[in-house]
Structures are given as C-alpha cells and as structure tokens.
N, C-alpha and C positions, 0 to 999 in steps of 0.2 A: 275917318279914312285922313288922313294928311299926305302919306308920300305915294308919289305917283309912279307907275309902276309899270317899265316899257317892256313891251310881250313878242317883240319881231328883230331880227337881223337886219344888218347895218348892210351887209354886204354880201345878200345871199347868192348860190351858185349859180351858175349860167346851167342851165338845163342842158340834157344829152338829146331830149326829148323837142322836136320843132312842134306847134302846135301846125294846123291845119292854118291858111290864110283866111281872117275873118272869127278868131278862136275868141270868145268870150268865159270870162274870170265871171261865174253867176255867182260869187258869194265872197266878196269883202268889205273891208267895212271901213269908215274915217272918224276919226277921233280929233275934233276940236277943230280947229286950235284953241285952247280953253279959254283963250283971252277973248275969242272971238263970238264963240260959242259954247257958253258953258255947259257944264254937267248935270244931272239932273241931281237935286240934293237927294234921290231915294237912289242912286246908284250905287251897287255892289261892288263897284271897282272903280277905280279912278287912275286910268291911264296915260302915257306921256302921250304929248300930241303926235297924231297921224292924217298928216291932211291929204287932200289931192294931189300935191305935188308928188310926194312919197308913193303914192298909190300908182299915180302914174308914170312914174320911172320905172316901180318895180313891174308893170304890165308891160312896159317896152323892153324892159333886161329879160320876162320871161318869155316874150316872141306875143304876145297876145293884141289884140285888136280892142278891145270893147271890156266892160265893166258892168258887171250888176252891185249898187253899192245897197247894201241891208242895212237899215236902223241900227246903230250900236244901243244896246239896252242901255247903255252907260249915261245916251244922251234922252230917254223917256221918251215923252212923246212929241219933244222937239225937233222936228227934224231940219232943222234949219242946217246944219253943218251936212248932211246929205243934198240937199237940195243944193247948198252952195257946192260942193263938190259934182255934181250932176253941171251944173251950170258952166262948171271950169273944162267940162270932158269936150268940149266942141261937138257935142253929139253924140261922142264915143261911150256915153253913161246913161244909164237907166235906174231906178233905184225902188224900194220895196223900203215901205216907211212903218213905223209905228204907232198910231192913232188913238185918242180917249174914241170910247167903242159911242160917246155923244156928240161927234165930229158931225157939221154941216154941211149940204151940199154944195156951198161955195166954197168950202175948205177944201174939200176933195177934189173941187175943178179945179183948186188952185195945182194941188199936190200932182194933179196931171199934169199939165201945164208945166211944172217944175221938173217932166221927167218920171214921177210917180206910176209906177203898172201894177202895187200889190201892195199888202200890209199884212203885216206877220202878228201870230200871237204867238207867246212863249210861255210854255207851261212849265219853265224849270223853277222850282221853287227854291234854288240858291240864288238864281239871278230877279224873281219878281217876288211879290210881297202876295200878289192874287190875279187870278184869270177867270174873270167873270163871264161865262160860258154862253148863258144866254143872252150878254149885252153883246157881247162877239157876234154869235148871229145876227142880230141887230143889223148890226155897221155893215156885216157881210154881205148883206140884203140889200144896203145903198150903195153899193161900190161903183165905180164907171164903166161904161161898159168895154169887157177886155181886160178887167182887172182881175187877179187871185188871188189867192190865200195864201200864205205862209206859216207853216205851223212848227214849232222847234218843242221836242219832249226828249223823254228819255223812255226806253224800249219796255221800263215797266209797268208805263201805264199808256200803255196803246188800245189794250181791249177795255178800260174805263173811257178812254176819248172818243171811242169806234161810232159810237152814236152820234158825239157832235159831229164827227167830220162829216157824216151820210149826210147830217141836216145843213151841211153848208151849199150854200146857191151855187158857188161858184166854181171852176179850178182850184185845186188844191196840189202844194210843194210841199213836200215833207224835207224839212234839214236834216243833213249829216243821216238821212234813212233812218231817222227817230231812235241813233243812239244803240245800234243794237250791239251785243256780244258777237263781237268776229271771230273770237276764238270758240265760239260755238259750233264754226263753220256754216258754209251755205244751207245747211239742210239741219240745222239749229234751231230752235223753238223759235230765238228772235226773227230771223230770218224767214223764218216759214208764217208768223204773223204778222211781217210788212208785205210777205208777197199777196197774204188773202186778204190785204186793204186794200192793194193795187190792183187785186180781181176784183174787188166789189164796183171802182167806179174805171172806166176807163180816163177819165181828166184827174185821174190821183199821179203827180212827177213825184220824182226824189232826186236828192242832192246825192251823186256818190263821192263825197268826198269826208275828209278829216282824219285821213288814215293815223295823225298825230295826236289827234283825241282818243279815238278808239282802238289804239293797236301798241306796240313799240319798234323802234328799227329791226330787222329792215323792213316790217309790216307786212309780213308772210300773210299771217291769220288775215288780213285786212284782202288783200289780194283774192288769197284763196276764196273767200266768200264772198266778194263784191263781183267779183268778174263778172261769174255766172247770171249775177241780177241782170247787168248791164248788156251781158246778150239776150237776156229773155224780153227784156223791156226798152229796147234800142231807143222809141222813139219818148221813153219818159223819163229819159235821165239827163240830168246837167252837172257840172262840175264847179268848182272854187276852190279859191286859196284860202279862203277864210284868213286871209289878213287884214289886220296887225293881230290876229290870234290873243284875243281875247283870254285872259286869264292862262298864258300858256307861258309865265316869265320863268318858271322853273323846268321847263321842258322848251326851249324855244326853236320851233322847225326851221329847215333850212327849205325855202319855198323852191330851189330849182329842184331838190330832192323829191318835192311833193307832185310837179312836172312829171319827174322823171316816172313819178309811180303810174299818170294815166297808160301806156301802152301795157302794163300790167295789168288792168282792168278793160280796157278797149283796145286789144289787142291788132284789128285791124283797120285798114284805115278809113272804112265805113261806119263804124262805131264810132273812132274818130270823129270822123265830122258831126253827125249825129248829135255824140256828147259835147261837141265843144261849138258848133256853128248853126247848125239846124234846130236844133232843141231850142235854144235860150234864143234864137231869133226868131222862131215861131211865137215865144210868151213876152217880149221884151222889143222887140221889132217887127212888130208882124207887116209894117208896112213896105219892108224891105224885102218880103218874099210874095209879095201880090202880083 
C-alpha cells in the first residue's frame, strides 16, 4: 500500500435534527497523525490523517457532546492514537481498544487510566488475518471491572459465533448490528437472528449505525428494518457516525445526513434520549449516572 485514501467529507451539512443535550457519538475513529502514530504494517487500508481536532470539530458541528473512539484496524494493537485523542478531549471522550490477547494486567490498567472502557474483536476477514476465539475468551475474562467487549462481524457468520458470544463473561456490544441485510426488512432472517441473539442475554447491546454501509440513499430499507429494533430494545441501543468512515472512499457519506436519520429510527424524544444519552453513559460514563 502506498496511496493514502481520504474517506470523509470536509464540509458535511449541518443536520436538521438537533441531538438532545449530552448526546454521545458512540462509534467513531481517529487515524494518525501518521507521523506521530504510524499505521500497522498489517493494515488493510492506509487512510489520510484524521486526528482529534477534526473529530471534535465534527462533534460540535453535528451537535454532540461526547465521543466514544473505537480503535481503528489500521492501527492494529497500538492504541496510542486513540489514547492521544481521548487525552485531548477534556474528559469528553472514552475509548475501545484493540489488544493483543496476551496483554497483562498492568497494561490493561494503563488503558483504563487513559479512558478505555472496552476491547474490540474483529471477525471481518477483509480487515484481519486471524481471530483466535480461545485467546479472545481468555483476555475477556481478565478485563478491568466495568469493561465490555465489542464484536464486529457480518451476518453470515452469526450462527458460527453464537457459542463464542455466549461464553463471553462481560457485556457485549455488536457493531453495526452485525451488518444485516436490511433489504430483508424487519422480519427477515438476518434481523430475526440478531433478535434471537439479543434475547439470549440481557447484556448484549447493538449499534444502530451505518446506513451508509448497509443501504443506499435515502436509506429507506435501513430505517424500516432498524426502527422496530430500537423500539423493542430501547435500553440496549447505541448510535455513532463511524467517522471518518474507513474504506468508504468511493461513497463518502454526509455526516449531517447520517444525523438526520436518527429520528427515522428513534422517532420519539424518549427513544432519542435513550439511544444518544442514557445508554452510552451507562457503558462509558457510569459515574455520571451514579
């Protein structure tokens, strides 16, 4: 890889929808700056720099208060860029790390002190070379109190992952709902499989995010499939921009338009408050809800 790719819009529209006070963008990333935080030699993509200044400017433009920064796969298990961004946030960001399963207690404690509150397991073959489930289970059992596991996978392997997910000893968050085929509708097999997973444990959460990855504008299939899920599991849903949209260079979304989708999947103030404020605070800032 030599060419660096940009995957976000410089001037997204200002959304018509105003998020409630304290709203959290619960899924976003930072890239680099490469000169300070080099990308992993195993990275499957090489993005342009997208650092904390740009992320927090977008947060303000979209009307959000806080961010949850998820370690991008291009940085591998070197979490310094994510930790740097959290440190620059003035307490308004927390994070999800990617770690080597052999990580020790002292390193986990250091990540916690730096604002990390979970770890991510990636099962997308196009982004990772291997996903050792046995070692993932081991590290999940050694996480600091209050942490959770985030899992990224595609719908066609959910059945294969069910025993692994069942064995995880901490709460679980499903990235982008496990990438269901939203064209199947709310009663299609992918959504039904996700509902069965959610019904198997009361501590499995999901991110009602990424219409730009799962549908085409105006994202009607996404809205139709996801709104019933949010309505039926209002205490376990999160939302995020996915900025700066890794691997979306050929269909760069407008972040303002993404925000305008929120009332289409969470049409009432109560659902919007749960999706954008109450739920992410429970996972990432529980001390604010004490």
